[in-house]
C-alpha positions, 0 to 999 in steps of 0.5 A, a space after each residue: 500529518 506525522 512523518 516517521 523517522 528516516 531509516 538509518 544504517 544498522 537500524 532494527 526492522 521488525 517483521 510482522 504477519 498481520 494477514 495470512 500465514 507464510 506459504 513458504 517459510 523459506 521465502 521469509 528467511 531469504 527476505 530476512 537474509 537480504 535485509 541482514 546483508 545490508 546491515 540491518 538487524 531483524 526482529 520477528 514478531 512473536 506470531 510471525 510464523 503462526 497459523 490459525 483457521 487455515 488462512 490467518 497468521 495467528 488469531 486476531 488478538 495475536 496479530 494485533 498484539 504483534 503490531 502493538 509490541 513492535 510499535 511500543 518497542 523502543 529498539 524497533 525502528 521500522 515495521 515491515 509486513 512479511 506478506 499480504 493475503 487476508 486478515 488485516 481488516 479483522 484486527 482494525 477494531 483491536 488496534 490502539 491507534 493512540 499507541 501508534 500515534 505516540 510511537 510513529 515508525 516506518 510501516 511498510 506493506 501492500 495488498 491486504 495491508 491497505 486496510 491497516 494503512 487507511 485506518 492508521 491514516 484516519 486515526 493516527 495520521 501517520 504516513 505509511 508505505 505501500 510497497 515491497 515486503 520481505 516474503 514477496 519482493 525481497 525473497 529472491 531478486 529484488 527488482 533493481 528499479 523497485 529496490 532503489 526507490 524503496 530504500 530512497 523513500 525510506 531513508 531520504 529526508 527530501 521530497 521524492 519529486 517526479 516519479 520516474 518510471 521505465 514507461 510513460 503514464 497514460 493520460 485519460 483525462 487532463 487537468 491538475 490536482 493536488 492532495 494527500 496520496 492515498 489508496 492501495 488495493 481496490 478490493 481491500 479499500 472497497 471492503 472497508 467503505 462505510 466503516 469507521 476505518 475508512 478515511 475521507 477521500 475528499 481532495 486526495 490523490 487516489 492510487 488504485 491497483 488490484 490482482 487477479 480480478 475479472 474486469 466485471 468485478 473491477 467495474 463493480 468495485 469502481 462503481 461502488 466507490 463512485 457511489 460511496 464517494 459522490 460527496 467526497 471525491 478525490 482531486 485526481 486518480 492514478 491507476 496502477 497494475 491490474 495483473 489479470 490472468 484471462 485464463 481464470 475467468 472461464 466463459 465470462 466475457 472479457 472486457 478491457 479495464 481501460 473501458 471501465 475506467 472511461 465509464 467511471 470518470 465520475 470518480 473525480 472531477 480532476 485528472 485521471 492517469 493510468 499505467 502507474 508503476 504500482 501494484 502486484 508486479 515486481 517493478 513497482 513504486 513504494 508509495 508513501 500514503 499521506 504525503 502531498 502529491 500533484 498530478 499534471 495531466 497534460 504532461 502525464 506527470 506525478 510529483 511527491 512534494 513532501 518528504 515521507 520521513 524526517 
């Protein structure tokens, strides 16, 4: 495992767009202004505002080049993805993972960025951060709970310890588990199952979330994950937000996700907790993928036992 250097005051933060283009460029500019108000310098990727094919922020090669340039640039201390959307999986074969491993830096993003983070973990063993992004969380009022944890996890050389959130986590199955924290967006994770970019989940603590997916689709993806990881089960599972909107499902019969989760207890032999403060909501943890985590199912507690930065 490689930990990046802690973010220091007046550090330079590079911003890239490895997925979709900006829906509203003004949001990115507000996110930049927020970072600069804290004393950070901001450096934009060459194609951060590019558009290609309607839903991509530049061609695959352009987006990969921006990532390479940021990791190779000695003046850049951390790399933030501007937003998610779609497109990260397209650039996985183009990335130089040896370059990333030789130039370890803080790398932040979530949602579609999940595929990048899982691939980087498998091929470079670099700790990355699944959480807040400039065009999403920093563009307007950064939720206070999320903001405090975000900067603490990027700057503190101490283990974060017990994850404290405004509401309790719900224990679905008791037990204890320990392992590297992995996961991300469920639909993105399942899209790279069976490829050379998906790491083994054996012994991991797996955190999952999604947005705008009907329950039957979540059922299908969890079933696929259970079938694909039967010999490489995680040691425990944490479920975050599902962020569903029942209005978009039309006449499809609705079912609670909690029922599906109980159906899919075969995903792990260990503890299962839900209601983790993680996902597509304003109040969320920024999770460091790769650091050791423990679950105490009897108490409904999760602890990060290693520092995410050095």
